[in-house]
C-alpha positions, -999 to +999 in steps of 0.1 A: -702+522+505-707+520+542-706+482+540-672+484+523-658+507+550-671+484+577-654+453+562-621+472+558-621+482+595-624+445+604-593+438+584-574+465+602-584+453+635-571+418+627-536+430+617-519+429+651-526+392+657-513+383+622-481+402+628-474+385+661-480+351+645-455+360+617-428+371+642-432+338+661-428+317+630-396+336+619-381+334+654-386+296+654-368+293+620-338+314+632-335+293+663-335+261+642-308+275+618-286+284+648-287+249+661-275+235+627-245+258+624-213+247+642-184+272+647-149+258+651-120+280+661-085+266+657-057+284+675-023+282+658+007+276+678+033+303+676+066+290+660+098+304+672+130+306+651+158+285+664+192+294+649+215+266+636+245+255+655+277+274+647+302+255+624+339+260+630+358+266+597+396+263+593+414+296+590+440+302+563+470+324+568+475+350+540+510+359+529+520+391+513+535+386+478+570+398+473+575+419+442+609+430+429+608+466+417+636+479+395+647+513+406+655+525+371+640+516+337+650+530+304+627+530+273+637+510+243+655+531+216+633+541+186+643+535+151+635+556+120+625+540+087+649+549+060+636+545+024+655+544-008+647+569-035+627+553-063+611+569-093+574+566-098+562+560-133+529+576-144+519+560-177+490+573-196+458+555-191+447+533-220+410+527-217+399+492-229+375+488-258+340+476-251+345+443-270+324+420-249+317+406-215+340+386-192+336+370-158+358+396-140+370+387-105+359+353-094+366+355-057+366+377-026+390+387+001+385+387+038+349+375+036+335+402+013+332+404-025+358+426-041+334+437-069+299+445-054+272+461-075+283+497-079+250+507-094+256+543-081+291+556-084+296+592-072+325+614-063+313+612-027+312+574-025+291+544-035+260+528-019+277+495-010+307+488+012+337+467+001+350+465+037+380+488+035+362+521+028+352+552+048+316+555+059+302+590+052+274+607+070+258+639+056+245+668+078+224+697+067+227+726+092+198+744+077+173+719+091+167+704+126+166+668+136+132+663+121+141+680+088+123+713+095+139+745+082+158+766+108+178+798+106+214+793+096+241+815+082+277+808+072+292+823+104+270+802+127+278+771+106+315+775+108+313+782+145+298+748+151+325+732+129+352+750+149+338+736+182+338+701+167+374+701+154+387+717+187+368+694+210+379+658+202+356+656+171+325+648+191+295+644+168+272+654+197+277+690+185+256+680+154+228+664+174+203+692+168+208+693+130+195+671+102+214+639+095+206+620+062+197+584+067+217+574+036+253+564+040+280+565+014+312+544+013+342+561-001+375+546-011+391+579-022+386+616-017+392+632-051+365+657-058+377+682-084+358+716-088+321+707-091+288+722-080+282+721-043+247+707-048+262+674-059+269+664-023+233+665-010+222+649-043+247+620-038+234+615-002+198+613-014+189+649-005+182+665-039+161+693-026+188+705-002+203+738-012+241+734-016+254+755+013+260+750+050+263+713+047+290+689+060+300+652+054+318+633+081+338+602+070+352+575+093+374+545+086+408+530+092+442+538+076+463+507+071+490+494+047+503+459+041+539+472+043+557+497+064+552+531+048+559+568+057+539+594+038+520+626+041+488+641+026+485+669+001+451+685-001+429+714-012+394+722+001+368+746-010+356+752+016+362+726+043+387+697+043+403+685+076+419+651+082+426+635+116+446+603+121+449+585+154+433+614+173+456+641+158+448+665+130+474+659+102+461+682+075+437+712+073+433+723+037+404+747+041+397+777+019+415+809+032+387+834+035+404+859+058+376+858+083+349+865+057+328+834+063+345+822+095+363+793+076+396+803+092+382+794+126+381+758+114+412+757+093+435+773+119+432+742+140+464+731+123+493+747+104+516+732+078+554+732+084+563+723+048+579+747+024+559+732-004+526+742+012+505+767-007+529+765-036+512+744-063+476+745-076+453+716-070+419+723-084+414+761-085+436+770-055+469+761-040+473+729-020+484+724+017+510+698+027+503+677+058+524+660+085+544+629+080+527+596+090+544+562+096+523+530+094+536+497+106+528+466+084+491+457+088+486+479+119+455+501+114+450+536+127+417+553+130+411+580+104+383+605+099+378+636+079+352+663+073+344+681+041+318+709+037+305+739+019+299+772+035+283+799+012+274+776-017+283+775-054+315+755-062+330+728-041+364+710-040+379+683-018+411+668-032+434+645-012+466+631-026+496+613-010+534+617-011+554+587-001+587+595+016+617+589-007+598+587-040+605+611-068+574+619-089+572+632-125+566+670-128+534+686-140+529+718-160+534+740-128+566+722-118+545+703-093+549+667-084+521+646-100+511+628-068+488+597-067+454+602-051+447+587-017+428+554-022+419+523-002+412+502-033+419+504-070+394+527-086+369+512-111+368+526-147+335+543-138+351+561-109+382+570-130+360+586-156+338+604-130+370+620-115+386+628-149+355+645-161+363+675-138+401+670-132+427+691-149+453+669-165+487+670-149+476+677-113+473+643-098+474+606-109+443+585-103+457+550-111+492+548-096+505+550-061+499+531-029+467+514-020+459+517+017+447+482+026+462+452+043+461+429+013+476+428-022+453+446-046+476+447-076+455+422-094+427+448-097+437+463-130+416+489-148+407+465-176+395+438-151+374+462-132+359+476-163+350+442-176+334+431-144+313+463-143+298+462-178+261+467-174+236+444-191+209+458-214+180+474-196+148+455-200+113+471-199+089+442-201+110+414-216+103+390-188+140+386-179+149+371-213+185+375-224+191+394-257+207+376-286+244+378-289+243+399-321+215+411-344+219+408-382+200+420-412+175+395-426+194+383-456+195+346-447+164+340-469+185+344-500+206+314-492+200+278-503+184+256-477+167+223-475+128+223-477+108+194-464+073+185-475+046+169-455+051+138-476+088+136-466+102+148-499+131+174-497+142+202-520+173+223-521+161+258-529+162+294-518+132+315-508+119+341-532+085+353-520+050+344-510+020+348-533-014+341-516-012+307-500+018+296-520+056+300-514+078+307-544+112+289-543+142+288-567+162+256-570+199+252-578+192+254-616+174+287-613+139+273-619+111+287-597+086+265-581+053+273-564+044+251-534+013+253-512+021+264-477+000+236-463+024+211-480+054+224-461+067+211-428+059+232-396+096+244-395+095+256-431+061+273-426+077+292-396+107+301-418+084+314-445+064+335-420+096+350-405+108+358-440+079+381-446+082+405-416+059+435-412+069+471-419+064+498-393+061+535-390+086+543-362+083+575-341+108+585-314+097+613-291+111+632-261+093+651-234+113+676-213+106+695-181+129+721-167+141+718-131+148+750-113+174+753-085+173+777-056+204+799-055+223+799-022+220+833-004+258+838-005+262+832-042+249+854-070+251+854-108+261+818-116+270+784-104+233+773-106+228+747-133+203+746-161+187+712-161+161+695-184+145+662-173+139+641-204+116+612-209+121+593-241+096+570-258+092+550-290+060+541-309+055+516-337+025+512-360+024+484-386+020+498-421+022+466-441-007+442-448-009+406-435-008+388-402+024+382-383+020+359-353+056+361-340+070+381-311+092+411-319+117+429-297+120+467-299+151+485-285+156+522-284+188+542-275+187+579-267+219+597-274+235+628-259+264+651-269+290+669-249+287+707-250+325+711-249+336+679-266+333+658-297+320+625-282+286+611-274+268+598-243+243+570-239+215+587-221+191+558-220+185+523-233+151+505-231+136+474-247+102+459-250+085+429-267+052+426-284+033+406-311+014+427-337-023+417-333-058+431-338-063+436-301-033+461-299-042+476-333-008+462-345+010+490-327+032+493-296+045+521-274+069+522-244+090+548-226+121+551-205+130+566-172+135+603-164+170+614-176+184+646-162+205+666-187+225+694-171+245+724-183+265+747-161+293+772-160+317+765-132+348+787-127+343+804-161+341+771-180+309+760-197+303+723-192+274+699-197+254+678-221+226+682-246+203+659-265+219+644-297+197+618-313+182+583-312+182+548-326+152+524-326+158+488-338+132+460-343+144+424-343+126+391-347+128+358-329+161+349-347+177+382-336+176+396-372+169+433-377+136+437-396+132+475-392+148+505-376+147+542-373+177+565-365+186+602-363+221+594-377+228+566-402+261+556-384+242+547-352+229+514-368+264+503-375+273+504-338+241+488-326+258+458-309+283+482-291+254+503-278+238+472-263+269+466-242+277+502-233+268+512-197+242+539-195+256+574-189+290+566-205+308+582-234+316+567-268+328+578-302+313+572-337+329+537-338+310+527-307+341+525-285+339+537-250+360+569-244+367+593-215+346+624-211+364+657-221+386+671-194+384+707-182+409+734-193+434+746-167+432+782-180+402+788-158+421+780-126+457+792-130 
């Protein structure tokens, strides 16, 4: 241990000399590195800016223009349009029979098609524009911008509308309220007494309760000829029309301050002696100011319609042309034409007539406010162009046969060809085992092996022995409940059943059938207050009876709402009425059917062509829906 300590002391003593040596070595290395590094400093010369030499430019002398000003100027004298008195004929509407399909209109006007797909026709407008329509925007004042419920009552609602109509119709007053993203395009404003909930339903808001809502429409008022006219209208609750920045008609419901509607309606007053004299709908109409249009010169037009407490709703707008005498209605009223920017389709005519009392207004006659000639758009042409094709369920887009017939063609003489090329004129009798029984022209029966017949004859024989089915038609229903507006009690809330119809087939006959079959079903409704029928739904499907599907087939249709209501003491609506199921083969021949009424099979082809939701009689001819009785209004 002592030896180790002694050795360590020697090492410690030797440390200073080693450190000195290390320092000397490092110093020498730093000196060498400093000699190898060269620093160069470049001093930049400071540049001074030298301005360019001035350039002399020629100067131009300016002269003051001399303008002659007339001391006096007189405006050009105005002229008044004088029209001759003509009588307007209002013929009865003859609805065309559903006898087939035609091409309809073949062209367009002004870069747009005159007959777009009106798959959705409502009293508040359609889903597609034809170019000369009014664009409608729906507002629900019971919800905020994001659709959340907010407190709202009729007095607060009408206060907002009053600010709007008295302050240049600025839509910024509606910015905090819910605006539906769906637009509707209206060519007329003829909404007879209906349920107020139809408006939010038309704008894609079926869950909105039918009160404190408003629709704002904007478009242009134009006519191809010079014309002077005025509006007649009736609103329950809100109907205000503005043309070229000026209110020309306010036909709001007179509530004497109860709901605040007068604060909106009092923005304008009629000066006509005919105002509040004749009924239109269930109240007396207002008469607007005279308006003169120059040929082809458009004026901006907008109007608002709305419902305050809920329940029933009306917005009816007609026109009176200066100098025209109109036929008289049952009240002694002039039967005025409705305001329209295009000829109404048959679907729209029927939709209006379903709730319009006869003798109040005329839907088909009168001026069309557009800048082209629309006289070619007759009711029959529009109807033909709008006939709906049969609805297909899973048919793969195949067209239906032009007409189905019963399978009696097997009883006729035909030419049979054998595999050896020999032919025989005979009629089909039956199949026994693997042989077909034929009867020749002399009445003698012959049995021929199926294998000895041509492929075409074997197919004919197989089709001549179609299977038999057990056909079941079923309906499932679910009731829809509506919330009653707080300002309405004891009525005006509809009863609605949502139906889903289906058909099921099960083969009951023996044997194999390897050919595709088409199955079509038609669900039928009836009017509560009429004697005609409605095509609720039509569906079709195709299948081949086989072991894998247990030789059975089932398919169903869409949800069909069936509604009943009492509006202004009149009970209106529809109910389920029956069905027809038809099975046809590849040739279009009827091989089986099931029906709730025997006469339905006789109008099978007509039902194929009838648009869904339309009315027909027992002969299969399309008819108008029943009209309301005026006794409930006046």
